[in-house]
C-alpha positions as CSV (number, residue, x, y, z in Angstrom):
1,X,42.5,53.5,-33.7
2,X,39.4,52.7,-31.8
3,X,39.6,50.5,-28.7
4,X,36.4,48.8,-27.5
5,X,36.5,47.1,-24.2
6,X,34.6,43.8,-24.7
7,X,35.5,42.2,-21.4
8,X,37.6,43.5,-18.5
9,X,36.9,41.2,-15.5
10,X,40.0,39.9,-13.9
11,X,40.6,36.2,-13.3
12,X,37.1,35.1,-14.3
13,X,33.8,36.6,-15.8
14,X,31.9,38.8,-13.4
15,X,28.3,39.8,-13.3
16,X,28.8,42.7,-15.5
17,X,31.6,41.8,-17.7
18,X,33.3,38.8,-19.5
19,X,37.0,38.1,-18.8
20,X,39.6,40.0,-20.9
21,X,39.1,40.9,-24.5
22,X,39.7,44.2,-26.4
23,X,38.7,44.9,-29.9
24,X,41.0,47.3,-31.8
25,X,39.9,48.7,-35.1
26,X,41.6,51.0,-37.8
27,X,41.6,51.3,-41.5
28,X,38.7,48.8,-41.9
29,X,40.8,46.1,-39.9
30,X,39.8,44.4,-36.7
31,X,42.1,42.5,-34.3
32,X,41.3,41.3,-30.8
33,X,43.7,41.4,-27.9
34,X,42.9,38.3,-25.8
35,X,39.8,36.3,-25.8
36,X,39.0,35.3,-22.3
37,X,36.3,33.3,-20.8
38,X,32.9,34.6,-21.5
39,X,34.1,37.1,-24.1
40,X,33.0,35.6,-27.5
41,X,29.2,36.4,-26.8
42,X,29.7,40.1,-26.0
43,X,32.3,40.4,-28.8
44,X,29.4,39.7,-31.2
45,X,27.6,42.8,-30.1
46,X,30.5,44.7,-31.8
47,X,31.7,42.8,-34.8
48,X,30.7,39.7,-36.8
49,X,33.0,36.8,-36.0
50,X,33.6,36.4,-39.9
51,X,35.2,39.8,-39.9
52,X,38.0,39.3,-37.4
53,X,41.4,39.8,-38.9
54,X,43.6,38.5,-36.2
55,X,43.7,37.4,-32.5
56,X,46.6,38.3,-30.1
57,X,46.8,36.5,-26.9
58,X,49.0,37.9,-24.0
59,X,49.2,34.5,-22.2
60,X,47.5,31.2,-21.8
61,X,45.4,31.5,-18.7
62,X,41.8,30.8,-19.3
63,X,40.6,34.3,-18.6
64,X,42.7,35.4,-21.5
65,X,42.5,32.7,-24.1
66,X,39.8,30.1,-23.5
67,X,37.0,31.6,-25.7
68,X,39.2,30.9,-28.6
69,X,37.6,27.4,-28.4
70,X,34.2,29.1,-29.3
71,X,35.7,31.0,-32.2
72,X,37.1,27.7,-33.4
73,X,33.6,26.3,-33.5
74,X,32.3,29.5,-35.4
75,X,35.3,29.3,-37.9
76,X,34.9,25.6,-38.5
77,X,31.0,25.1,-38.6
78,X,29.4,28.6,-38.7
79,X,27.4,30.0,-41.7
80,X,29.5,32.1,-44.0
81,X,32.8,30.6,-42.9
82,X,35.3,31.0,-45.7
83,X,37.7,28.3,-44.7
84,X,40.5,31.0,-44.5
85,X,42.8,30.5,-41.6
86,X,43.1,33.7,-39.3
87,X,46.4,34.5,-37.5
88,X,46.6,33.8,-33.9
89,X,49.7,35.1,-32.2
90,X,50.6,33.9,-28.7
91,X,53.3,32.4,-26.4
92,X,55.0,29.2,-27.3
93,X,52.6,26.1,-27.0
94,X,49.4,28.1,-28.0
95,X,48.2,25.5,-30.6
96,X,48.8,22.6,-28.2
97,X,47.0,24.6,-25.2
98,X,43.9,25.3,-27.3
99,X,43.6,21.8,-28.7
100,X,43.9,20.4,-25.2
101,X,41.3,23.1,-24.0
102,X,38.8,21.8,-26.5
103,X,39.8,18.1,-26.2
104,X,41.0,17.9,-29.7
105,X,44.0,15.7,-31.0
106,X,47.0,18.1,-31.0
107,X,47.3,17.2,-34.8
108,X,45.6,18.9,-36.5
109,X,44.1,20.6,-33.4
110,X,42.7,24.0,-34.5
111,X,45.4,24.6,-37.0
112,X,43.1,24.3,-40.0
113,X,41.2,27.3,-38.7
114,X,43.9,29.3,-37.2
115,X,47.4,30.2,-38.4
116,X,49.3,30.0,-34.9
117,X,52.4,32.2,-34.7
118,X,54.9,33.0,-31.9
119,X,55.8,36.4,-31.0
120,X,59.0,37.6,-32.7
121,X,61.5,39.7,-31.0
122,X,61.2,42.4,-33.6
123,X,58.4,44.5,-34.5
124,X,55.8,42.9,-36.8
125,X,52.8,43.8,-38.9
126,X,49.2,42.8,-38.5
127,X,47.2,44.3,-41.4
128,X,47.6,48.1,-40.9
129,X,48.9,47.7,-37.4
130,X,52.4,47.5,-36.2
131,X,52.8,45.2,-33.1
132,X,55.7,44.7,-30.6
133,X,55.5,42.2,-27.9
134,X,57.5,42.3,-24.6
135,X,57.8,39.7,-22.0
136,X,56.5,40.7,-18.6
137,X,56.4,39.1,-15.1
138,X,53.6,36.9,-14.5
139,X,53.4,33.0,-13.9
140,X,54.0,31.3,-17.3
141,X,55.0,33.1,-20.2
142,X,53.2,36.4,-20.5
143,X,53.4,39.3,-22.9
144,X,52.5,43.1,-23.0
145,X,51.6,44.3,-26.5
146,X,52.3,47.7,-28.2
147,X,50.0,48.4,-31.2
148,X,50.7,51.3,-33.6
149,X,48.8,52.8,-36.5
150,X,49.1,56.3,-38.1
151,X,51.2,57.6,-35.4
152,X,49.0,56.7,-32.5
153,X,50.0,54.0,-30.0
154,X,48.0,51.8,-27.6
155,X,49.9,49.5,-25.1
156,X,48.1,46.7,-23.4
157,X,49.8,45.2,-20.3
158,X,48.2,41.9,-20.2
159,X,48.8,40.4,-16.8
160,X,52.1,41.5,-15.1
161,X,53.7,42.3,-11.8
162,X,55.7,45.5,-11.6
163,X,58.4,45.4,-14.2
164,X,60.7,47.8,-16.3
165,X,59.8,45.9,-19.5
166,X,56.2,47.3,-19.5
167,X,57.4,50.9,-18.8
168,X,59.8,50.6,-21.7
169,X,57.3,49.2,-24.1
170,X,54.6,51.8,-23.0
171,X,57.1,54.8,-23.5
172,X,55.3,57.7,-25.1
173,X,52.1,55.7,-25.7
174,X,48.8,57.6,-26.2
175,X,46.9,55.1,-24.2
176,X,48.1,52.5,-21.6
177,X,45.5,49.8,-20.9
178,X,46.8,48.4,-17.7
179,X,45.9,45.8,-15.3
180,X,45.4,46.7,-11.8
181,X,44.1,43.3,-10.2
182,X,45.5,43.6,-6.8
183,X,44.2,46.1,-4.1
184,X,46.4,48.6,-2.8
185,X,47.5,47.8,0.7
186,X,46.6,44.2,0.5
187,X,48.9,41.2,1.3
188,X,49.6,40.7,-2.3
189,X,51.7,37.8,-3.8
190,X,54.8,39.1,-5.7
191,X,55.4,38.8,-9.4
192,X,51.9,38.3,-10.3
193,X,49.7,41.5,-10.8
194,X,49.8,45.3,-10.5
195,X,47.6,47.5,-7.9
196,X,46.0,50.7,-9.0
197,X,49.0,52.7,-7.7
198,X,51.4,50.4,-9.5
199,X,49.5,51.0,-12.7
200,X,49.6,54.8,-12.2
201,X,53.4,54.7,-11.3
202,X,54.2,52.7,-14.5
203,X,52.1,55.1,-16.6
204,X,53.9,58.2,-15.1
205,X,57.3,56.6,-15.7
206,X,56.5,55.7,-19.2
207,X,55.1,59.3,-20.1
208,X,51.9,58.0,-21.5
209,X,49.0,60.3,-22.5
210,X,46.1,58.6,-20.6
211,X,45.6,55.4,-18.6
212,X,42.6,53.0,-18.6
213,X,42.9,50.5,-15.6
214,X,41.4,47.0,-16.2
215,X,41.4,43.4,-15.0
216,X,40.0,44.2,-11.6
217,X,38.3,40.9,-10.4
218,X,34.7,40.7,-9.5
219,X,35.3,41.2,-5.8
220,X,37.4,44.3,-6.5
221,X,36.6,47.8,-6.8
222,X,37.4,49.5,-10.2
223,X,36.6,53.0,-9.0
224,X,39.0,52.5,-6.1
225,X,41.7,51.1,-8.5
226,X,41.3,54.3,-10.6
227,X,41.4,56.5,-7.6
228,X,44.8,54.9,-6.5
229,X,46.3,55.1,-10.1
230,X,45.2,58.8,-10.3
231,X,47.2,59.5,-7.2
232,X,50.4,58.4,-9.0
233,X,49.7,59.5,-12.6
234,X,49.3,63.1,-13.6
235,X,47.3,62.5,-16.8
236,X,43.6,61.2,-17.4
237,X,42.7,58.0,-15.8
238,X,39.6,55.8,-16.4
239,X,38.6,52.4,-15.5
240,X,37.4,49.8,-18.1
241,X,33.9,48.6,-18.3
242,X,32.4,46.5,-20.9
243,X,31.4,48.5,-23.9
244,X,33.7,51.4,-23.1
245,X,35.1,53.0,-26.4
246,X,38.3,54.8,-26.5
247,X,39.6,56.8,-29.5
248,X,43.4,56.3,-29.3
């Protein structure tokens, strides 16, 4: 699999990056993990919007889902649109949330462009990928996602506070793409986000191959988050930046 960081800024777009969006490609298929505010423009540097096969949303905060509104416009009105719905997986209420986000009537909302689906408890297939979702600790309903193809495993934390569910989902993964929104040593609210050291500890406990820290807000310091993560994780650690490509 190939992972491309489209956007990695936490909570809102920053001067150098859109909010959360990650393109995963393998065997000619392309799926997007989250489509946060500002991400749709940058995504088009890497793939035609007509060529997306699926979107998986970790949760329904704007910095993770709101640019689905722009994709709706492209699918409905853009040149070359086939009229074929593409699957959008997400938490309960995703279709209503996105209709409201664009100011559409809930019926039909965006259901003529997207095939909205809730995450099942069991593993499921998205083209050549096998995917498993696990509920994590964050305000609202939020999921971490495990994506597998040809024996390789990528796990994306979404937004989460410290939790065993993420460690279990990430067990033995080749790459853990993990949020580190909170600064180590800060007066951080519980049950919302990880720090860099938290991300490193989760990666170490899960026995992953490598760690990429992400979702640092514009006022944060990704290099510092990486440093703290590396103090707790024995493997390679990088920090996400827009345009970073990782071979999983």
